[in-house]
C-alpha positions as CSV (number, residue, x, y, z in Angstrom):
1,M,-6.4,37.6,-2.8
2,K,-7.3,37.1,0.8
3,L,-5.2,40.0,1.8
4,Q,-6.8,42.1,-0.9
5,R,-10.3,41.3,0.4
6,M,-9.3,42.2,3.9
7,N,-8.0,45.5,2.7
8,R,-11.2,46.2,0.9
9,R,-13.3,45.2,3.9
10,A,-11.2,47.4,6.1
11,L,-11.6,50.3,3.7
12,A,-15.4,49.9,3.7
13,L,-15.6,49.6,7.5
14,G,-13.4,52.6,7.9
15,A,-15.6,54.6,5.5
16,L,-18.7,53.6,7.6
17,A,-17.0,54.6,10.8
18,V,-16.0,58.1,9.7
19,S,-19.0,58.9,7.4
20,G,-20.7,62.0,8.6
21,A,-18.1,62.6,11.3
22,L,-15.0,63.6,9.2
23,T,-14.5,65.8,6.2
24,L,-11.7,64.7,3.8
25,T,-10.2,68.1,3.4
26,A,-7.9,67.0,0.6
27,C,-10.9,66.5,-1.7
28,G,-13.5,68.6,0.1
29,S,-15.8,65.7,0.5
30,D,-16.2,62.2,1.9
31,E,-16.2,60.3,-1.4
32,T,-16.2,56.8,0.0
33,G,-18.5,57.2,2.9
34,T,-22.0,55.7,2.9
35,G,-23.3,58.9,4.5
36,G,-25.5,60.0,7.3
37,G,-27.6,63.1,7.2
38,G,-26.3,65.6,4.6
39,S,-23.3,63.4,3.7
40,S,-21.4,64.3,0.6
41,A,-21.7,60.6,-0.6
42,A,-25.3,61.2,-1.2
43,A,-24.5,64.5,-3.0
44,D,-22.0,62.6,-5.2
45,A,-24.6,60.0,-6.1
46,S,-27.0,62.7,-7.1
47,N,-24.4,64.0,-9.6
48,I,-24.0,60.7,-11.3
49,K,-25.8,60.6,-14.7
50,C,-27.3,57.2,-15.1
51,D,-29.3,57.7,-18.4
52,D,-30.7,54.3,-19.3
53,A,-28.1,52.2,-17.4
54,S,-29.5,49.0,-16.0
55,G,-28.8,45.4,-15.3
56,Q,-25.5,43.7,-14.7
57,V,-22.1,44.3,-16.3
58,L,-19.2,41.8,-16.0
59,A,-15.7,43.2,-16.5
60,D,-12.2,41.9,-16.0
61,G,-8.6,43.0,-16.0
62,S,-5.9,44.9,-14.1
63,S,-5.6,44.0,-10.4
64,A,-3.7,47.2,-10.0
65,Q,-6.9,49.2,-10.3
66,K,-9.1,46.9,-8.3
67,N,-9.3,49.1,-5.2
68,A,-10.2,52.1,-7.4
69,V,-12.9,50.2,-9.3
70,D,-14.4,49.0,-6.0
71,A,-14.6,52.6,-4.8
72,W,-16.2,53.7,-8.0
73,V,-18.7,50.8,-8.1
74,K,-19.8,51.6,-4.5
75,Q,-20.9,55.1,-5.5
76,F,-22.1,54.2,-9.0
77,S,-24.2,51.2,-8.1
78,A,-25.9,53.1,-5.3
79,A,-27.0,55.8,-7.7
80,C,-27.8,53.8,-10.8
81,K,-28.9,50.5,-9.5
82,V,-26.5,48.7,-11.8
83,E,-24.5,45.7,-10.7
84,I,-20.8,46.0,-11.8
85,N,-18.8,42.8,-11.3
86,Y,-15.1,43.5,-11.9
87,K,-13.0,40.3,-11.8
88,A,-9.4,41.5,-11.3
89,G,-7.8,38.6,-13.1
90,G,-4.9,40.6,-14.4
91,S,-4.3,42.8,-17.4
92,G,-3.7,39.9,-19.8
93,A,-6.8,38.1,-18.8
94,G,-8.9,41.3,-19.1
95,V,-7.6,42.0,-22.6
96,T,-8.3,38.4,-23.7
97,A,-11.8,38.5,-22.3
98,F,-12.5,41.8,-24.1
99,T,-11.1,40.7,-27.5
100,Q,-13.1,37.4,-27.2
101,G,-16.3,39.3,-26.5
102,Q,-16.8,38.0,-23.0
103,V,-16.8,41.4,-21.4
104,P,-17.9,44.9,-22.7
105,W,-14.9,46.7,-21.1
106,A,-11.7,45.7,-19.5
107,G,-8.8,47.2,-17.5
108,S,-5.2,47.0,-18.5
109,D,-2.0,48.6,-17.2
110,S,-0.6,48.4,-20.8
111,A,-2.1,49.9,-24.0
112,L,-3.5,47.5,-26.6
113,K,-1.0,46.0,-28.9
114,P,-1.7,46.1,-32.7
115,E,-2.7,42.4,-32.8
116,E,-5.1,43.0,-29.9
117,V,-6.6,46.0,-31.7
118,A,-7.1,43.8,-34.8
119,A,-8.7,41.1,-32.6
120,S,-11.1,43.7,-31.1
121,K,-12.5,44.6,-34.5
122,K,-14.3,41.2,-34.5
123,V,-16.3,42.1,-31.4
124,C,-16.6,45.9,-32.0
125,K,-18.8,45.9,-35.0
126,G,-17.7,48.7,-37.3
127,G,-15.2,49.9,-34.7
128,Q,-12.3,48.8,-32.5
129,G,-11.0,48.7,-28.9
130,I,-9.6,51.9,-27.6
131,D,-7.5,52.8,-24.6
132,L,-8.9,55.3,-22.1
133,P,-6.3,56.4,-19.4
134,M,-8.3,56.5,-16.2
135,V,-6.2,55.6,-13.2
136,G,-2.6,56.5,-12.5
137,G,-0.3,55.7,-9.7
138,P,3.2,55.1,-8.5
139,I,4.7,51.6,-8.6
140,A,6.2,51.5,-5.1
141,V,9.3,49.4,-4.4
142,G,8.5,48.1,-0.9
143,Y,11.2,46.6,1.3
144,N,11.7,44.9,4.7
145,V,15.1,45.6,6.1
146,P,15.3,45.5,9.9
147,G,16.7,48.8,11.2
148,V,16.4,50.7,8.0
149,D,13.5,53.2,7.9
150,N,14.6,55.2,5.0
151,L,16.1,53.7,1.8
152,V,17.3,55.4,-1.4
153,L,18.0,53.5,-4.6
154,D,18.6,54.5,-8.2
155,A,17.6,52.7,-11.4
156,P,20.8,50.8,-12.0
157,T,20.9,49.5,-8.4
158,I,17.2,48.5,-8.5
159,A,17.9,46.7,-11.8
160,K,20.9,44.8,-10.4
161,I,18.9,43.8,-7.3
162,F,16.0,42.3,-9.4
163,D,18.5,40.6,-11.8
164,S,20.3,38.9,-8.9
165,K,23.5,40.9,-9.5
166,I,23.3,42.6,-6.1
167,T,22.4,40.0,-3.5
168,N,23.2,41.5,0.0
169,W,21.8,44.6,1.7
170,N,25.3,45.8,2.7
171,D,26.5,45.9,-0.9
172,P,28.7,48.9,-1.6
173,A,26.3,50.2,-4.3
174,I,23.5,50.4,-1.8
175,A,25.7,51.8,0.9
176,K,26.9,54.6,-1.4
177,L,23.3,55.8,-1.8
178,N,22.6,55.5,1.9
179,P,25.6,56.8,3.8
180,D,23.7,57.3,7.0
181,A,21.9,53.9,7.1
182,K,23.0,50.9,9.1
183,L,22.7,48.3,6.4
184,P,22.7,44.8,7.8
185,N,24.7,41.8,6.4
186,L,21.4,40.3,5.1
187,K,20.6,38.4,2.0
188,I,18.2,40.2,-0.4
189,Q,15.0,38.4,-1.1
190,A,13.6,39.9,-4.3
191,F,10.0,39.2,-5.2
192,H,8.4,39.6,-8.6
193,R,5.0,38.7,-10.0
194,S,4.3,35.1,-11.0
195,D,1.4,36.0,-13.2
196,E,1.4,38.1,-16.4
197,S,1.0,41.6,-15.1
198,G,0.8,45.2,-16.4
199,T,2.6,46.2,-13.2
200,T,5.6,44.0,-14.3
201,D,5.4,45.5,-17.8
202,N,5.6,49.1,-16.5
203,F,8.2,48.3,-13.8
204,T,10.5,46.8,-16.4
205,K,9.8,49.6,-18.9
206,Y,11.2,51.9,-16.3
207,L,14.3,49.8,-15.8
208,I,14.8,49.3,-19.5
209,A,14.5,53.1,-20.2
210,T,16.8,54.2,-17.4
211,A,19.2,51.3,-16.8
212,K,19.3,49.2,-20.0
213,K,22.9,48.1,-19.4
214,D,22.0,46.6,-16.1
215,F,18.6,45.2,-17.2
216,P,19.1,43.7,-20.7
217,Y,15.7,42.3,-21.3
218,E,12.8,43.0,-23.7
219,G,10.3,43.6,-20.9
220,G,6.6,42.7,-21.1
221,K,3.9,41.4,-18.8
222,A,5.8,38.2,-18.0
223,W,8.9,38.4,-15.7
224,Q,12.1,37.8,-17.5
225,A,15.0,38.6,-15.2
226,K,17.1,36.0,-13.4
227,G,16.6,34.6,-10.0
228,G,14.4,36.0,-7.3
229,Q,11.1,34.6,-6.0
230,S,7.6,35.1,-7.2
231,A,4.1,35.6,-5.9
232,P,0.7,36.0,-7.6
233,Q,-0.8,39.5,-8.0
234,S,0.2,42.7,-6.2
235,S,-1.4,41.6,-3.0
236,G,0.7,38.5,-3.0
237,V,4.0,40.3,-3.6
238,A,3.1,42.8,-0.8
239,A,2.3,40.0,1.6
240,Q,5.7,38.4,1.0
241,V,7.6,41.6,1.5
242,K,5.7,42.3,4.7
243,Q,6.5,38.8,6.2
244,T,10.1,38.2,4.9
245,A,13.1,39.9,6.4
246,G,15.4,41.1,3.7
247,A,12.6,41.2,1.1
248,I,12.0,43.8,-1.7
249,G,9.2,43.8,-4.2
250,Y,7.2,46.1,-6.5
251,F,3.5,46.8,-6.4
252,E,1.0,49.7,-6.6
253,L,1.2,52.2,-3.7
254,S,-2.3,51.2,-2.6
255,Y,-0.8,47.8,-1.5
256,A,2.0,49.4,0.5
257,K,0.1,49.1,3.8
258,D,0.5,47.8,7.3
259,G,4.0,49.1,7.9
260,I,5.5,48.3,4.5
261,K,8.2,50.9,3.8
262,T,8.9,52.2,0.3
263,V,12.0,53.2,-1.5
264,A,12.8,56.8,-2.5
265,I,14.3,57.0,-6.0
266,D,17.4,59.0,-6.9
267,T,16.4,60.2,-10.4
268,G,19.0,62.9,-10.7
269,A,16.7,65.5,-9.3
270,S,17.7,67.8,-6.5
271,K,16.7,65.2,-4.0
272,P,15.4,61.6,-4.0
273,V,11.7,61.3,-4.9
274,Q,9.2,59.5,-2.7
275,A,6.4,57.3,-4.1
276,T,3.3,59.5,-3.5
277,V,0.1,60.2,-5.4
278,E,1.1,63.8,-6.0
279,N,4.6,62.9,-7.3
280,A,3.1,60.3,-9.7
281,T,0.7,62.8,-11.2
282,K,3.7,65.2,-11.8
283,A,5.4,62.4,-13.8
284,I,2.2,61.5,-15.7
285,S,1.7,65.2,-16.7
286,D,4.9,64.8,-18.8
287,A,3.3,61.9,-20.8
288,K,2.3,62.3,-24.5
289,V,-0.8,60.9,-26.2
290,V,0.5,58.6,-28.9
291,G,-2.8,56.8,-29.8
292,T,-4.5,57.7,-33.0
293,G,-8.2,58.5,-33.6
294,K,-10.1,58.1,-30.4
295,D,-7.4,55.9,-28.8
296,L,-5.7,57.8,-26.0
297,A,-2.7,55.5,-25.3
298,L,0.1,57.4,-23.5
299,Q,3.9,57.4,-23.8
300,L,5.3,58.0,-20.3
301,N,8.6,59.8,-19.7
302,Y,10.3,57.3,-17.4
303,G,13.6,59.3,-17.6
304,T,12.2,62.5,-16.1
305,T,14.5,64.3,-13.7
306,A,12.0,67.0,-12.7
307,D,12.0,67.8,-9.0
308,G,9.2,65.9,-7.3
309,A,8.3,63.7,-10.3
310,Y,8.2,60.0,-9.3
311,P,9.0,58.2,-12.6
312,M,8.1,54.6,-11.8
313,V,4.4,55.0,-12.6
314,L,1.7,53.1,-14.4
315,V,-1.5,54.2,-16.1
316,T,-4.4,51.9,-16.2
317,Y,-6.6,52.0,-19.3
318,E,-10.2,51.2,-19.5
319,I,-10.7,49.4,-22.8
320,A,-13.9,49.7,-24.7
321,C,-15.2,49.7,-28.2
322,D,-15.4,53.1,-29.8
323,K,-18.2,51.8,-32.0
324,G,-20.2,48.6,-32.1
325,N,-20.9,48.2,-28.4
326,K,-23.7,45.8,-27.5
327,A,-27.0,47.6,-27.0
328,D,-27.7,45.8,-23.8
329,T,-24.6,46.9,-22.0
330,L,-23.7,50.2,-23.7
331,P,-25.8,52.5,-21.4
332,A,-24.3,51.0,-18.2
333,V,-20.7,50.9,-19.5
334,K,-20.9,54.5,-20.8
335,A,-22.5,55.8,-17.6
336,F,-19.9,54.0,-15.4
337,L,-17.0,55.3,-17.5
338,R,-18.5,58.8,-17.5
339,Y,-18.6,58.7,-13.7
340,A,-15.0,57.3,-13.4
341,A,-13.7,60.1,-15.6
342,S,-15.8,62.8,-13.8
343,E,-14.4,65.2,-11.2
344,D,-16.0,63.2,-8.4
345,G,-14.7,59.9,-9.8
346,Q,-11.1,61.2,-10.1
347,K,-11.2,62.6,-6.6
348,I,-11.9,59.2,-5.2
349,L,-8.6,58.0,-6.6
350,A,-6.4,60.0,-4.3
351,E,-8.3,58.8,-1.3
352,N,-7.3,55.2,-2.3
353,D,-3.6,56.0,-3.0
354,Y,-4.0,56.3,-6.8
355,A,-3.1,59.3,-8.9
356,P,-5.9,61.2,-10.8
357,M,-5.2,61.9,-14.4
358,P,-3.8,65.3,-15.3
359,D,-6.5,67.8,-16.4
360,D,-5.7,67.9,-20.1
361,I,-5.7,64.1,-20.4
362,I,-8.9,63.4,-18.5
363,A,-10.7,66.1,-20.5
364,K,-9.9,64.1,-23.7
365,V,-11.2,60.9,-21.9
366,R,-14.5,62.6,-21.0
367,T,-15.0,63.7,-24.6
368,T,-14.3,60.2,-25.9
369,V,-16.5,58.5,-23.4
370,E,-19.5,60.6,-24.6
371,S,-18.8,59.5,-28.2
372,L,-19.0,55.8,-27.4
373,S,-21.7,54.1,-29.5
C-alpha cells in the first residue's frame, strides 16, 4: 500500500508539473492535469454532468482499478463537489460490502456470482446488483532476471512456473522460447497474491483456458497452485518482483513501473504479444456480453490467437443496483458512473495504463447507467 500511495503521489505531482505545458497527443487533452489558463482539465470538468450530486460516497473493491478511480475522482470531485472515498480493499471485500448494504457501488474484477446477485436483492429494493464493465487492462507478468531484457513465455510454461513444476530460469522449456537470451542458472521466485483477488481469478482463468493440463485447478479469487511466495495486493507483488532477483509475478500493467520488465506471450499469433493497453483492448473486443437484462457481464476469449491481441486481460466491473438505489446516494453514484463511462472518462484510462472499453460495450454501459433508479 505504501508503494501504491507513492505511485499515486508521483502521478499527481507529475500532472501538476506538466499541466499547461504539455499536450497529451494520444488523447488530445491533458485529462489528469489540474490546469493553468485554458487547460483541458477545466474543459473536462465543464463537460461533467453533476445533476443533483452532492455529499459523500463511500465505495470499496478492486485494487486493480484503484489508480483509474483516483484519476476519475480527481476530475469528478472538482466539477461536482462530491467526495468519493474508494477503499481498494480487494474485489471480495467490495462485493461483500455491497451485498451487505455498506456501500452503494463497488468494484470487482469478476462478475457477480448467482449467490451474490441473490444477496444483492436484499439491499436493492425491487432490483438487483448488476455488472457494468468500465475498466480493462492487461495482467502483466513482470520478471526480474539479471541480464534478460526480453522474455517470451507461453501459457503452458507460465502455468508450470506458477505451479512449481519449472523452478530454474535456464530450464529447457524457457530456453526453447528464448533462443537468443542468456538465461542464468538462477532459482525462480514465483510470487502470487496472498489476499482474495480478481486479478488472481482472471490470471488463473487464462491458464485454465489455455493450459488446463499444466494448471489443473478450479481457479477463483484465492490462490490454489502449489509452492511459490505471496504478497498482499498488486502493489505488494510488484514490489517483491522489483527487489528479488529471479522473481516473477502477475499484476496489472499500471503496477509494472520503475524498471519492472514484462513478459511477451507466445499465443500462436505471428509473433509474441506484448502487454500494452492497445493490445488488451484488441482482446477485450472479442468478448461477448453474457449477462441478462441490464447486467453486462462479459465472457472473455482467453484463447484468442489474433495478431496483436494480448489475451491475459481483466475487466473491472462497477457494481450497482439497477433499481432500489438509496435516494441520498443515487444522484452522486449515477453522475460518477456516467462520467467514468463517458468519452473523457475512458480517455483517462489509457493515460494510466488501463484499457478503455471497446465502443460497442461502453455504449451499452452508458445506456444502462442512465437507467439506474
